py3Dmol code that shows the C-alpha trace and the ligand (Angstrom):
import py3Dmol

protein = """\
ATOM      1  CA  MET A   1      54.961  82.277  64.323  1.00  0.00           C
ATOM      2  CA  THR A   2      53.443  79.900  66.832  1.00  0.00           C
ATOM      3  CA  GLN A   3      49.828  78.935  66.169  1.00  0.00           C
ATOM      4  CA  TYR A   4      47.189  78.778  68.887  1.00  0.00           C
ATOM      5  CA  THR A   5      44.199  77.000  67.419  1.00  0.00           C
ATOM      6  CA  PHE A   6      40.642  77.132  68.711  1.00  0.00           C
ATOM      7  CA  ASN A   7      38.012  75.813  66.322  1.00  0.00           C
ATOM      8  CA  ILE A   8      34.338  76.457  66.847  1.00  0.00           C
ATOM      9  CA  LYS A   9      32.666  73.413  65.386  1.00  0.00           C
ATOM     10  CA  LYS A  10      29.057  74.268  66.072  1.00  0.00           C
ATOM     11  CA  GLN A  11      26.958  77.144  67.364  1.00  0.00           C
ATOM     12  CA  SER A  12      23.706  76.357  69.236  1.00  0.00           C
ATOM     13  CA  ILE A  13      20.507  77.601  67.604  1.00  0.00           C
ATOM     14  CA  LYS A  14      18.864  77.736  71.044  1.00  0.00           C
ATOM     15  CA  ASN A  15      21.289  80.072  72.837  1.00  0.00           C
ATOM     16  CA  GLY A  16      24.874  81.369  72.817  1.00  0.00           C
ATOM     17  CA  ALA A  17      26.482  77.949  73.434  1.00  0.00           C
ATOM     18  CA  ARG A  18      29.200  76.692  71.152  1.00  0.00           C
ATOM     19  CA  LEU A  19      31.089  73.437  70.684  1.00  0.00           C
ATOM     20  CA  GLY A  20      34.782  73.925  70.183  1.00  0.00           C
ATOM     21  CA  GLU A  21      38.180  72.302  70.232  1.00  0.00           C
ATOM     22  CA  LEU A  22      41.187  73.909  71.797  1.00  0.00           C
ATOM     23  CA  ILE A  23      44.488  72.483  70.637  1.00  0.00           C
ATOM     24  CA  THR A  24      47.248  72.365  73.255  1.00  0.00           C
ATOM     25  CA  PRO A  25      50.743  70.808  73.377  1.00  0.00           C
ATOM     26  CA  HIS A  26      49.230  67.906  75.369  1.00  0.00           C
ATOM     27  CA  GLY A  27      46.228  67.253  73.172  1.00  0.00           C
ATOM     28  CA  ILE A  28      42.843  68.560  72.139  1.00  0.00           C
ATOM     29  CA  ILE A  29      40.308  69.811  74.679  1.00  0.00           C
ATOM     30  CA  ASN A  30      36.692  69.536  73.602  1.00  0.00           C
ATOM     31  CA  THR A  31      34.750  72.521  74.888  1.00  0.00           C
ATOM     32  CA  PRO A  32      32.662  73.401  76.822  1.00  0.00           C
ATOM     33  CA  VAL A  33      34.802  71.788  79.485  1.00  0.00           C
ATOM     34  CA  PHE A  34      34.769  71.554  83.260  1.00  0.00           C
ATOM     35  CA  MET A  35      38.284  71.605  84.727  1.00  0.00           C
ATOM     36  CA  PRO A  36      38.848  69.921  88.107  1.00  0.00           C
ATOM     37  CA  VAL A  37      41.278  71.679  90.418  1.00  0.00           C
ATOM     38  CA  GLY A  38      44.604  70.172  91.481  1.00  0.00           C
ATOM     39  CA  THR A  39      46.046  73.129  93.377  1.00  0.00           C
ATOM     40  CA  GLN A  40      49.144  71.321  94.682  1.00  0.00           C
ATOM     41  CA  ALA A  41      49.696  69.290  91.493  1.00  0.00           C
ATOM     42  CA  THR A  42      47.211  66.665  92.645  1.00  0.00           C
ATOM     43  CA  VAL A  43      43.434  66.506  92.494  1.00  0.00           C
ATOM     44  CA  LYS A  44      43.010  65.740  96.171  1.00  0.00           C
ATOM     45  CA  SER A  45      42.586  62.019  96.937  1.00  0.00           C
ATOM     46  CA  LEU A  46      42.761  60.834  93.278  1.00  0.00           C
ATOM     47  CA  THR A  47      45.474  59.133  91.256  1.00  0.00           C
ATOM     48  CA  PRO A  48      45.806  60.352  87.649  1.00  0.00           C
ATOM     49  CA  GLU A  49      44.213  57.072  86.484  1.00  0.00           C
ATOM     50  CA  GLN A  50      41.193  57.678  88.706  1.00  0.00           C
ATOM     51  CA  LEU A  51      40.934  61.222  87.369  1.00  0.00           C
ATOM     52  CA  LEU A  52      41.011  59.884  83.799  1.00  0.00           C
ATOM     53  CA  SER A  53      38.140  57.543  84.684  1.00  0.00           C
ATOM     54  CA  THR A  54      35.966  60.621  85.383  1.00  0.00           C
ATOM     55  CA  ASN A  55      36.431  61.711  81.719  1.00  0.00           C
ATOM     56  CA  SER A  56      38.377  64.814  82.723  1.00  0.00           C
ATOM     57  CA  GLN A  57      40.258  66.386  79.833  1.00  0.00           C
ATOM     58  CA  ILE A  58      42.375  68.970  81.642  1.00  0.00           C
ATOM     59  CA  LEU A  59      43.218  69.905  85.212  1.00  0.00           C
ATOM     60  CA  LEU A  60      44.086  73.141  86.886  1.00  0.00           C
ATOM     61  CA  ALA A  61      47.108  73.713  89.108  1.00  0.00           C
ATOM     62  CA  ASN A  62      48.257  76.781  90.952  1.00  0.00           C
ATOM     63  CA  THR A  63      51.328  78.934  90.436  1.00  0.00           C
ATOM     64  CA  TYR A  64      51.247  80.556  93.869  1.00  0.00           C
ATOM     65  CA  HIS A  65      51.225  77.248  95.755  1.00  0.00           C
ATOM     66  CA  LEU A  66      53.631  75.364  93.488  1.00  0.00           C
ATOM     67  CA  SER A  67      56.188  78.171  93.273  1.00  0.00           C
ATOM     68  CA  LEU A  68      56.368  78.271  97.086  1.00  0.00           C
ATOM     69  CA  ARG A  69      56.324  74.483  97.481  1.00  0.00           C
ATOM     70  CA  PRO A  70      57.980  72.349  96.091  1.00  0.00           C
ATOM     71  CA  GLY A  71      59.422  75.315  94.117  1.00  0.00           C
ATOM     72  CA  ILE A  72      60.210  75.840  90.465  1.00  0.00           C
ATOM     73  CA  ASP A  73      63.625  74.119  90.637  1.00  0.00           C
ATOM     74  CA  VAL A  74      62.162  70.823  91.831  1.00  0.00           C
ATOM     75  CA  ILE A  75      59.426  70.954  89.179  1.00  0.00           C
ATOM     76  CA  LYS A  76      61.996  71.701  86.468  1.00  0.00           C
ATOM     77  CA  GLN A  77      64.121  68.750  87.640  1.00  0.00           C
ATOM     78  CA  HIS A  78      61.111  66.548  86.889  1.00  0.00           C
ATOM     79  CA  GLY A  79      60.842  68.095  83.433  1.00  0.00           C
ATOM     80  CA  GLY A  80      57.675  70.012  84.305  1.00  0.00           C
ATOM     81  CA  LEU A  81      54.351  69.342  85.999  1.00  0.00           C
ATOM     82  CA  HIS A  82      53.118  66.660  83.594  1.00  0.00           C
ATOM     83  CA  SER A  83      55.964  64.268  84.257  1.00  0.00           C
ATOM     84  CA  MET A  84      56.183  65.130  87.965  1.00  0.00           C
ATOM     85  CA  MET A  85      52.533  64.237  88.572  1.00  0.00           C
ATOM     86  CA  ASN A  86      52.231  61.639  85.790  1.00  0.00           C
ATOM     87  CA  TRP A  87      49.364  63.446  84.047  1.00  0.00           C
ATOM     88  CA  GLN A  88      49.806  63.521  80.279  1.00  0.00           C
ATOM     89  CA  LYS A  89      46.733  65.562  79.391  1.00  0.00           C
ATOM     90  CA  PRO A  90      46.605  69.370  79.352  1.00  0.00           C
ATOM     91  CA  ILE A  91      47.219  71.488  82.455  1.00  0.00           C
ATOM     92  CA  LEU A  92      46.103  75.069  83.044  1.00  0.00           C
ATOM     93  CA  THR A  93      47.838  77.074  85.751  1.00  0.00           C
ATOM     94  CA  ASP A  94      46.376  80.075  87.477  1.00  0.00           C
ATOM     95  CA  SER A  95      48.857  82.944  87.802  1.00  0.00           C
ATOM     96  CA  GLY A  96      48.662  83.083  91.575  1.00  0.00           C
ATOM     97  CA  GLY A  97      47.364  86.645  91.740  1.00  0.00           C
ATOM     98  CA  TYR A  98      44.179  85.512  93.443  1.00  0.00           C
ATOM     99  CA  GLN A  99      46.042  83.465  96.094  1.00  0.00           C
ATOM    100  CA  VAL A 100      48.474  86.282  96.877  1.00  0.00           C
ATOM    101  CA  PHE A 101      45.442  88.323  97.886  1.00  0.00           C
ATOM    102  CA  SER A 102      43.519  85.577  99.649  1.00  0.00           C
ATOM    103  CA  LEU A 103      46.322  83.717 101.454  1.00  0.00           C
ATOM    104  CA  SER A 104      49.547  85.627 101.881  1.00  0.00           C
ATOM    105  CA  LYS A 105      50.355  87.978 104.715  1.00  0.00           C
ATOM    106  CA  ARG A 106      51.809  91.466 104.379  1.00  0.00           C
ATOM    107  CA  ARG A 107      51.513  91.975 100.672  1.00  0.00           C
ATOM    108  CA  GLN A 108      52.680  95.151  99.018  1.00  0.00           C
ATOM    109  CA  VAL A 109      51.497  96.050  95.544  1.00  0.00           C
ATOM    110  CA  ASP A 110      53.568  98.396  93.414  1.00  0.00           C
ATOM    111  CA  ALA A 111      53.478  99.371  89.752  1.00  0.00           C
ATOM    112  CA  HIS A 112      55.613  96.414  88.714  1.00  0.00           C
ATOM    113  CA  GLY A 113      54.405  93.536  90.859  1.00  0.00           C
ATOM    114  CA  ILE A 114      53.494  92.203  94.280  1.00  0.00           C
ATOM    115  CA  THR A 115      55.851  91.494  97.189  1.00  0.00           C
ATOM    116  CA  PHE A 116      54.377  89.164  99.773  1.00  0.00           C
ATOM    117  CA  GLN A 117      55.076  86.761 102.581  1.00  0.00           C
ATOM    118  CA  SER A 118      54.538  83.059 102.032  1.00  0.00           C
ATOM    119  CA  HIS A 119      51.594  81.699 104.049  1.00  0.00           C
ATOM    120  CA  ILE A 120      53.657  78.541 104.654  1.00  0.00           C
ATOM    121  CA  ASN A 121      56.807  79.865 106.318  1.00  0.00           C
ATOM    122  CA  GLY A 122      56.676  83.657 106.117  1.00  0.00           C
ATOM    123  CA  ASP A 123      59.482  83.854 103.524  1.00  0.00           C
ATOM    124  CA  LYS A 124      59.431  86.913 101.338  1.00  0.00           C
ATOM    125  CA  ALA A 125      58.514  86.346  97.697  1.00  0.00           C
ATOM    126  CA  ARG A 126      57.736  88.537  94.726  1.00  0.00           C
ATOM    127  CA  PHE A 127      55.572  88.105  91.646  1.00  0.00           C
ATOM    128  CA  THR A 128      55.959  90.235  88.547  1.00  0.00           C
ATOM    129  CA  PRO A 129      54.123  89.676  85.253  1.00  0.00           C
ATOM    130  CA  LYS A 130      57.302  88.290  83.634  1.00  0.00           C
ATOM    131  CA  HIS A 131      58.223  86.113  86.609  1.00  0.00           C
ATOM    132  CA  VAL A 132      54.859  84.320  86.652  1.00  0.00           C
ATOM    133  CA  ILE A 133      55.163  83.670  82.904  1.00  0.00           C
ATOM    134  CA  ASP A 134      58.637  82.208  83.533  1.00  0.00           C
ATOM    135  CA  LEU A 135      57.270  80.046  86.359  1.00  0.00           C
ATOM    136  CA  GLN A 136      54.429  78.736  84.213  1.00  0.00           C
ATOM    137  CA  CYS A 137      56.792  78.043  81.296  1.00  0.00           C
ATOM    138  CA  GLY A 138      58.961  76.115  83.785  1.00  0.00           C
ATOM    139  CA  PHE A 139      55.876  74.107  84.796  1.00  0.00           C
ATOM    140  CA  ASN A 140      55.212  73.641  81.050  1.00  0.00           C
ATOM    141  CA  SER A 141      51.556  74.569  81.563  1.00  0.00           C
ATOM    142  CA  ASP A 142      49.503  74.172  78.410  1.00  0.00           C
ATOM    143  CA  ILE A 143      47.526  77.274  79.322  1.00  0.00           C
ATOM    144  CA  MET A 144      49.098  80.031  81.418  1.00  0.00           C
ATOM    145  CA  MET A 145      47.246  82.912  83.038  1.00  0.00           C
ATOM    146  CA  VAL A 146      48.592  86.459  83.357  1.00  0.00           C
ATOM    147  CA  LEU A 147      49.228  88.061  86.751  1.00  0.00           C
ATOM    148  CA  ASP A 148      46.220  90.153  87.737  1.00  0.00           C
ATOM    149  CA  ILE A 149      44.564  91.747  90.740  1.00  0.00           C
ATOM    150  CA  CYS A 150      41.345  90.086  91.797  1.00  0.00           C
ATOM    151  CA  THR A 151      39.382  92.861  93.478  1.00  0.00           C
ATOM    152  CA  ALA A 152      37.331  91.782  96.497  1.00  0.00           C
ATOM    153  CA  TYR A 153      33.523  91.870  96.422  1.00  0.00           C
ATOM    154  CA  GLY A 154      32.232  95.120  97.895  1.00  0.00           C
ATOM    155  CA  GLU A 155      35.348  97.150  97.018  1.00  0.00           C
ATOM    156  CA  SER A 156      34.836 100.823  96.087  1.00  0.00           C
ATOM    157  CA  LYS A 157      34.776 101.872  92.470  1.00  0.00           C
ATOM    158  CA  SER A 158      37.893 104.034  92.760  1.00  0.00           C
ATOM    159  CA  GLN A 159      39.923 101.171  94.280  1.00  0.00           C
ATOM    160  CA  THR A 160      38.573  98.758  91.675  1.00  0.00           C
ATOM    161  CA  ALA A 161      39.576 101.161  88.889  1.00  0.00           C
ATOM    162  CA  GLN A 162      43.045 101.546  90.424  1.00  0.00           C
ATOM    163  CA  ASP A 163      43.448  97.743  90.590  1.00  0.00           C
ATOM    164  CA  LEU A 164      42.231  97.469  87.017  1.00  0.00           C
ATOM    165  CA  LEU A 165      44.853  99.880  85.745  1.00  0.00           C
ATOM    166  CA  LEU A 166      47.596  97.657  87.191  1.00  0.00           C
ATOM    167  CA  THR A 167      45.909  94.510  85.862  1.00  0.00           C
ATOM    168  CA  HIS A 168      45.952  96.090  82.390  1.00  0.00           C
ATOM    169  CA  ASN A 169      49.564  97.252  82.575  1.00  0.00           C
ATOM    170  CA  TRP A 170      50.597  93.797  83.765  1.00  0.00           C
ATOM    171  CA  ALA A 171      48.613  92.121  80.978  1.00  0.00           C
ATOM    172  CA  GLN A 172      50.475  94.271  78.477  1.00  0.00           C
ATOM    173  CA  ASP A 173      53.873  93.343  79.993  1.00  0.00           C
ATOM    174  CA  SER A 174      52.874  89.658  80.122  1.00  0.00           C
ATOM    175  CA  ASN A 175      51.720  89.649  76.527  1.00  0.00           C
ATOM    176  CA  GLN A 176      54.866  91.266  75.217  1.00  0.00           C
ATOM    177  CA  TYR A 177      57.114  88.915  77.183  1.00  0.00           C
ATOM    178  CA  TRP A 178      55.127  85.813  76.224  1.00  0.00           C
ATOM    179  CA  LEU A 179      55.227  86.782  72.525  1.00  0.00           C
ATOM    180  CA  GLU A 180      59.007  87.255  72.706  1.00  0.00           C
ATOM    181  CA  LYS A 181      59.420  83.769  74.164  1.00  0.00           C
ATOM    182  CA  GLN A 182      57.730  82.096  71.169  1.00  0.00           C
ATOM    183  CA  VAL A 183      56.462  79.169  73.223  1.00  0.00           C
ATOM    184  CA  PRO A 184      53.634  76.754  72.334  1.00  0.00           C
ATOM    185  CA  ASN A 185      52.027  77.332  75.759  1.00  0.00           C
ATOM    186  CA  TRP A 186      48.839  79.400  75.517  1.00  0.00           C
ATOM    187  CA  CYS A 187      48.509  82.616  77.516  1.00  0.00           C
ATOM    188  CA  PHE A 188      45.106  83.960  78.588  1.00  0.00           C
ATOM    189  CA  ALA A 189      44.251  87.487  79.706  1.00  0.00           C
ATOM    190  CA  ILE A 190      41.878  88.043  82.649  1.00  0.00           C
ATOM    191  CA  VAL A 191      39.080  90.611  82.523  1.00  0.00           C
ATOM    192  CA  GLN A 192      38.589  92.294  85.909  1.00  0.00           C
ATOM    193  CA  GLY A 193      36.641  95.383  87.010  1.00  0.00           C
ATOM    194  CA  GLY A 194      34.753  94.043  90.014  1.00  0.00           C
ATOM    195  CA  PHE A 195      31.010  94.607  90.004  1.00  0.00           C
ATOM    196  CA  TYR A 196      31.072  97.762  87.890  1.00  0.00           C
ATOM    197  CA  MET A 197      29.845  97.000  84.410  1.00  0.00           C
ATOM    198  CA  ASP A 198      31.520 100.033  82.824  1.00  0.00           C
ATOM    199  CA  LEU A 199      34.895  98.900  84.214  1.00  0.00           C
ATOM    200  CA  ARG A 200      34.277  95.351  82.962  1.00  0.00           C
ATOM    201  CA  LYS A 201      33.541  96.781  79.504  1.00  0.00           C
ATOM    202  CA  GLU A 202      36.665  98.919  79.578  1.00  0.00           C
ATOM    203  CA  SER A 203      38.691  95.889  80.666  1.00  0.00           C
ATOM    204  CA  ALA A 204      37.333  93.638  77.905  1.00  0.00           C
ATOM    205  CA  GLU A 205      38.004  96.323  75.280  1.00  0.00           C
ATOM    206  CA  PHE A 206      41.537  96.998  76.437  1.00  0.00           C
ATOM    207  CA  LEU A 207      42.518  93.336  76.749  1.00  0.00           C
ATOM    208  CA  THR A 208      40.908  92.451  73.412  1.00  0.00           C
ATOM    209  CA  SER A 209      43.113  95.111  71.775  1.00  0.00           C
ATOM    210  CA  LEU A 210      46.178  93.171  73.006  1.00  0.00           C
ATOM    211  CA  ASN A 211      45.083  90.170  70.949  1.00  0.00           C
ATOM    212  CA  PHE A 212      45.618  87.357  73.465  1.00  0.00           C
ATOM    213  CA  PRO A 213      44.729  83.875  72.152  1.00  0.00           C
ATOM    214  CA  GLY A 214      42.196  83.345  74.977  1.00  0.00           C
ATOM    215  CA  TYR A 215      40.257  85.307  77.573  1.00  0.00           C
ATOM    216  CA  ALA A 216      39.080  84.703  81.113  1.00  0.00           C
ATOM    217  CA  ILE A 217      36.581  86.531  83.265  1.00  0.00           C
ATOM    218  CA  GLY A 218      38.080  86.768  86.752  1.00  0.00           C
ATOM    219  CA  GLY A 219      36.862  88.264  90.003  1.00  0.00           C
ATOM    220  CA  LEU A 220      33.486  86.505  89.968  1.00  0.00           C
ATOM    221  CA  SER A 221      32.222  83.918  92.449  1.00  0.00           C
ATOM    222  CA  VAL A 222      33.912  85.888  95.233  1.00  0.00           C
ATOM    223  CA  GLY A 223      30.959  86.007  97.629  1.00  0.00           C
ATOM    224  CA  GLU A 224      28.420  87.990  95.596  1.00  0.00           C
ATOM    225  CA  PRO A 225      24.738  86.955  95.420  1.00  0.00           C
ATOM    226  CA  LYS A 226      23.871  84.394  92.741  1.00  0.00           C
ATOM    227  CA  ASP A 227      21.784  86.839  90.673  1.00  0.00           C
ATOM    228  CA  LEU A 228      24.713  89.221  90.436  1.00  0.00           C
ATOM    229  CA  LEU A 229      27.052  86.396  89.391  1.00  0.00           C
ATOM    230  CA  HIS A 230      24.592  85.388  86.672  1.00  0.00           C
ATOM    231  CA  ASP A 231      24.187  89.011  85.484  1.00  0.00           C
ATOM    232  CA  TYR A 232      27.921  89.449  85.188  1.00  0.00           C
ATOM    233  CA  ILE A 233      28.475  86.167  83.353  1.00  0.00           C
ATOM    234  CA  ALA A 234      25.666  86.984  80.919  1.00  0.00           C
ATOM    235  CA  ASN A 235      26.819  90.578  80.346  1.00  0.00           C
ATOM    236  CA  CYS A 236      30.588  90.014  80.253  1.00  0.00           C
ATOM    237  CA  ALA A 237      30.668  86.960  77.958  1.00  0.00           C
ATOM    238  CA  PRO A 238      29.527  88.898  74.843  1.00  0.00           C
ATOM    239  CA  LEU A 239      32.283  91.469  75.425  1.00  0.00           C
ATOM    240  CA  LEU A 240      34.935  88.834  74.671  1.00  0.00           C
ATOM    241  CA  PRO A 241      36.101  87.940  71.144  1.00  0.00           C
ATOM    242  CA  GLN A 242      33.766  85.445  69.435  1.00  0.00           C
ATOM    243  CA  ASN A 243      36.487  83.348  67.876  1.00  0.00           C
ATOM    244  CA  LYS A 244      38.615  82.757  70.998  1.00  0.00           C
ATOM    245  CA  PRO A 245      38.209  80.499  74.031  1.00  0.00           C
ATOM    246  CA  ARG A 246      36.332  82.103  76.928  1.00  0.00           C
ATOM    247  CA  TYR A 247      36.874  80.977  80.501  1.00  0.00           C
ATOM    248  CA  VAL A 248      34.970  81.947  83.656  1.00  0.00           C
ATOM    249  CA  MET A 249      37.226  81.359  86.648  1.00  0.00           C
ATOM    250  CA  GLY A 250      35.952  79.730  89.823  1.00  0.00           C
ATOM    251  CA  ILE A 251      32.504  78.427  88.889  1.00  0.00           C
ATOM    252  CA  GLY A 252      31.434  74.798  89.169  1.00  0.00           C
ATOM    253  CA  LEU A 253      27.909  74.452  90.513  1.00  0.00           C
ATOM    254  CA  PRO A 254      25.558  72.893  87.943  1.00  0.00           C
ATOM    255  CA  GLU A 255      23.263  75.947  87.751  1.00  0.00           C
ATOM    256  CA  ASN A 256      26.241  78.262  87.140  1.00  0.00           C
ATOM    257  CA  ILE A 257      27.770  75.917  84.559  1.00  0.00           C
ATOM    258  CA  LYS A 258      24.476  75.843  82.653  1.00  0.00           C
ATOM    259  CA  LEU A 259      24.179  79.612  82.564  1.00  0.00           C
ATOM    260  CA  ALA A 260      27.814  80.021  81.523  1.00  0.00           C
ATOM    261  CA  ILE A 261      27.515  77.556  78.637  1.00  0.00           C
ATOM    262  CA  GLU A 262      24.277  79.190  77.437  1.00  0.00           C
ATOM    263  CA  ASN A 263      26.159  82.470  77.295  1.00  0.00           C
ATOM    264  CA  GLY A 264      29.006  81.129  75.192  1.00  0.00           C
ATOM    265  CA  ILE A 265      31.536  80.281  77.901  1.00  0.00           C
ATOM    266  CA  ASP A 266      33.863  77.423  76.961  1.00  0.00           C
ATOM    267  CA  MET A 267      35.793  76.666  80.155  1.00  0.00           C
ATOM    268  CA  PHE A 268      35.224  76.764  83.902  1.00  0.00           C
ATOM    269  CA  ASP A 269      36.887  75.381  87.032  1.00  0.00           C
ATOM    270  CA  CYS A 270      35.940  75.014  90.648  1.00  0.00           C
ATOM    271  CA  VAL A 271      37.109  73.363  93.871  1.00  0.00           C
ATOM    272  CA  ILE A 272      33.523  72.635  94.927  1.00  0.00           C
ATOM    273  CA  PRO A 273      33.096  69.036  93.651  1.00  0.00           C
ATOM    274  CA  THR A 274      36.341  67.924  95.293  1.00  0.00           C
ATOM    275  CA  ARG A 275      35.961  69.983  98.468  1.00  0.00           C
ATOM    276  CA  ILE A 276      32.391  68.882  99.220  1.00  0.00           C
ATOM    277  CA  ALA A 277      33.376  65.258  98.548  1.00  0.00           C
ATOM    278  CA  ARG A 278      35.888  65.433 101.381  1.00  0.00           C
ATOM    279  CA  HIS A 279      33.068  66.700 103.598  1.00  0.00           C
ATOM    280  CA  GLY A 280      30.867  63.746 102.678  1.00  0.00           C
ATOM    281  CA  GLN A 281      28.663  65.435 100.087  1.00  0.00           C
ATOM    282  CA  PHE A 282      27.764  64.100  96.661  1.00  0.00           C
ATOM    283  CA  PHE A 283      25.900  65.548  93.691  1.00  0.00           C
ATOM    284  CA  TYR A 284      22.538  63.978  92.972  1.00  0.00           C
ATOM    285  CA  GLU A 285      20.312  65.561  90.315  1.00  0.00           C
ATOM    286  CA  ASP A 286      19.963  69.210  91.389  1.00  0.00           C
ATOM    287  CA  ALA A 287      20.987  68.600  94.984  1.00  0.00           C
ATOM    288  CA  ARG A 288      24.009  68.014  97.163  1.00  0.00           C
ATOM    289  CA  ILE A 289      23.398  65.222  99.647  1.00  0.00           C
ATOM    290  CA  ASN A 290      25.376  64.187 102.708  1.00  0.00           C
ATOM    291  CA  ILE A 291      26.360  60.523 102.804  1.00  0.00           C
ATOM    292  CA  LYS A 292      26.399  60.587 106.628  1.00  0.00           C
ATOM    293  CA  LYS A 293      22.598  60.534 106.760  1.00  0.00           C
ATOM    294  CA  GLU A 294      21.060  57.725 108.824  1.00  0.00           C
ATOM    295  CA  ILE A 295      18.727  56.761 105.947  1.00  0.00           C
ATOM    296  CA  PHE A 296      21.721  55.467 103.996  1.00  0.00           C
ATOM    297  CA  LYS A 297      22.811  53.003 106.701  1.00  0.00           C
ATOM    298  CA  ASN A 298      21.193  50.029 104.979  1.00  0.00           C
ATOM    299  CA  ASP A 299      20.910  51.514 101.497  1.00  0.00           C
ATOM    300  CA  LEU A 300      22.603  49.091  99.127  1.00  0.00           C
ATOM    301  CA  SER A 301      21.958  51.191  96.026  1.00  0.00           C
ATOM    302  CA  PRO A 302      24.677  53.348  94.397  1.00  0.00           C
ATOM    303  CA  LEU A 303      24.918  57.133  94.856  1.00  0.00           C
ATOM    304  CA  SER A 304      22.975  57.388  91.603  1.00  0.00           C
ATOM    305  CA  ASP A 305      21.281  54.666  89.561  1.00  0.00           C
ATOM    306  CA  THR A 306      22.015  56.524  86.339  1.00  0.00           C
ATOM    307  CA  CYS A 307      25.683  57.364  86.986  1.00  0.00           C
ATOM    308  CA  SER A 308      28.344  55.363  85.157  1.00  0.00           C
ATOM    309  CA  CYS A 309      31.267  56.426  87.351  1.00  0.00           C
ATOM    310  CA  TYR A 310      33.590  53.870  88.959  1.00  0.00           C
ATOM    311  CA  THR A 311      32.087  54.549  92.399  1.00  0.00           C
ATOM    312  CA  CYS A 312      28.477  54.034  91.319  1.00  0.00           C
ATOM    313  CA  GLN A 313      29.389  50.917  89.346  1.00  0.00           C
ATOM    314  CA  HIS A 314      30.955  49.199  92.351  1.00  0.00           C
ATOM    315  CA  PHE A 315      29.830  50.546  95.717  1.00  0.00           C
ATOM    316  CA  SER A 316      26.682  51.136  97.753  1.00  0.00           C
ATOM    317  CA  LYS A 317      25.684  54.211  99.711  1.00  0.00           C
ATOM    318  CA  SER A 318      25.744  52.042 102.806  1.00  0.00           C
ATOM    319  CA  TYR A 319      29.417  51.135 102.297  1.00  0.00           C
ATOM    320  CA  ILE A 320      30.526  54.664 101.424  1.00  0.00           C
ATOM    321  CA  ARG A 321      28.649  55.967 104.474  1.00  0.00           C
ATOM    322  CA  HIS A 322      30.458  53.420 106.637  1.00  0.00           C
ATOM    323  CA  LEU A 323      33.837  54.510 105.197  1.00  0.00           C
ATOM    324  CA  PHE A 324      33.041  58.156 105.828  1.00  0.00           C
ATOM    325  CA  ILE A 325      31.901  57.606 109.414  1.00  0.00           C
ATOM    326  CA  ALA A 326      34.927  55.390 110.109  1.00  0.00           C
ATOM    327  CA  LYS A 327      37.096  58.235 108.729  1.00  0.00           C
ATOM    328  CA  GLU A 328      38.570  56.000 106.040  1.00  0.00           C
ATOM    329  CA  ILE A 329      40.295  58.012 103.305  1.00  0.00           C
ATOM    330  CA  LEU A 330      38.716  55.869 100.586  1.00  0.00           C
ATOM    331  CA  ALA A 331      35.429  57.707 101.282  1.00  0.00           C
ATOM    332  CA  SER A 332      36.971  60.942  99.935  1.00  0.00           C
ATOM    333  CA  THR A 333      38.326  59.171  96.879  1.00  0.00           C
ATOM    334  CA  LEU A 334      35.021  57.510  95.998  1.00  0.00           C
ATOM    335  CA  LEU A 335      32.946  60.669  96.506  1.00  0.00           C
ATOM    336  CA  THR A 336      35.458  62.793  94.556  1.00  0.00           C
ATOM    337  CA  ILE A 337      35.333  60.368  91.613  1.00  0.00           C
ATOM    338  CA  HIS A 338      31.543  60.577  91.578  1.00  0.00           C
ATOM    339  CA  ASN A 339      31.376  64.379  91.888  1.00  0.00           C
ATOM    340  CA  ILE A 340      33.856  65.098  89.092  1.00  0.00           C
ATOM    341  CA  HIS A 341      32.283  62.467  86.859  1.00  0.00           C
ATOM    342  CA  PHE A 342      28.879  63.994  87.622  1.00  0.00           C
ATOM    343  CA  LEU A 343      29.944  67.475  86.452  1.00  0.00           C
ATOM    344  CA  ASN A 344      31.694  66.169  83.341  1.00  0.00           C
ATOM    345  CA  ASN A 345      28.579  64.172  82.520  1.00  0.00           C
ATOM    346  CA  TYR A 346      26.355  67.169  83.277  1.00  0.00           C
ATOM    347  CA  VAL A 347      28.241  69.152  80.601  1.00  0.00           C
ATOM    348  CA  GLU A 348      27.602  66.274  78.155  1.00  0.00           C
ATOM    349  CA  ILE A 349      23.874  66.309  78.975  1.00  0.00           C
ATOM    350  CA  LEU A 350      23.714  70.080  78.391  1.00  0.00           C
ATOM    351  CA  LYS A 351      25.558  69.675  75.090  1.00  0.00           C
ATOM    352  CA  ALA A 352      23.103  66.979  73.966  1.00  0.00           C
ATOM    353  CA  ASP A 353      20.245  69.351  74.770  1.00  0.00           C
ATOM    354  CA  MET A 354      21.721  72.463  73.161  1.00  0.00           C
ATOM    355  CA  PHE A 355      23.086  70.983  69.929  1.00  0.00           C
TER     356      PHE A 355
END
"""
ligand_1 = """\
1
ZN
Zn 28.648 58.125 90.255
"""
view = py3Dmol.view(width=600, height=400)
view.addModel(protein, "pdb")
view.setStyle({"model": 0}, {"cartoon": {"style": "trace"}})
view.addModel(ligand_1, "xyz")
view.setStyle({"model": 1}, {"stick": {}})
view.zoomTo()
view.show()
């Protein structure tokens, strides 16, 4: 029987935070961990070496995008995602359920899966729970996610409950199929249930009974107010098994990361640090600042005096501002390095404070 090991090394005496290590085929991940997003098998604007310099331990790629382009056959020819993109550390892949709902046209959900049209060329495609496990095994993802339905914010309770039923049936199919395959790749279940606490509870109970090695909370950070997001993180985290890794999908702002860690969440991912970098924004203390500002024109100091990232060690705000205004692509690279490094370092600061 394949072993999926998650060790909790320390529990905070101040709050629900824990220090853990998650053992994957491509190495150990020390948790809590922020995971930068590389949707198309690249963290936009960075080489793998630059990503390593930000102290990232794992990256996240996307099954929906990669199965449509370049396609599973091309990825398999490379021997999987790690060798294709020259990243030897762990990779987590999202199942693609979320993207089918947010990007594709003309989708049709039935009891066994989702048929949809590619947003790239309109080609018809279909995801079933087994198919997305096969795709992710073909990618050789260290951590695979099950196919689920991410219910939109503001959806009615009856629709949310209907979606949840399918999510649960699919989780059961995925689990059975994954167990049969006897692979070293982890498989996480995803708790859904929208913004109805009783449905969230039902979802956590049902999925826990299936005994997955790890659990995610999905369907948050989908446009709800911040207080509601915080309530749901705080109330859903304790519903998940104590001894298994817990992942909140789609959060990456410092205030949300802090709350998640305090509530015993081990993993989180978000496109925000990379996306805002490409729009000229960088993290500084509690704020996001735009490098375009006139006050930086002659500012020879780094983005942050206390940051040890490659960007802050070598470049001034004045230079990065010039690159951004001149539309030089290096501006995106330098700001992305800083933003990811900032969040990784922020997790370290929280750990130092909580343990
Ligand atoms: Zn920096």
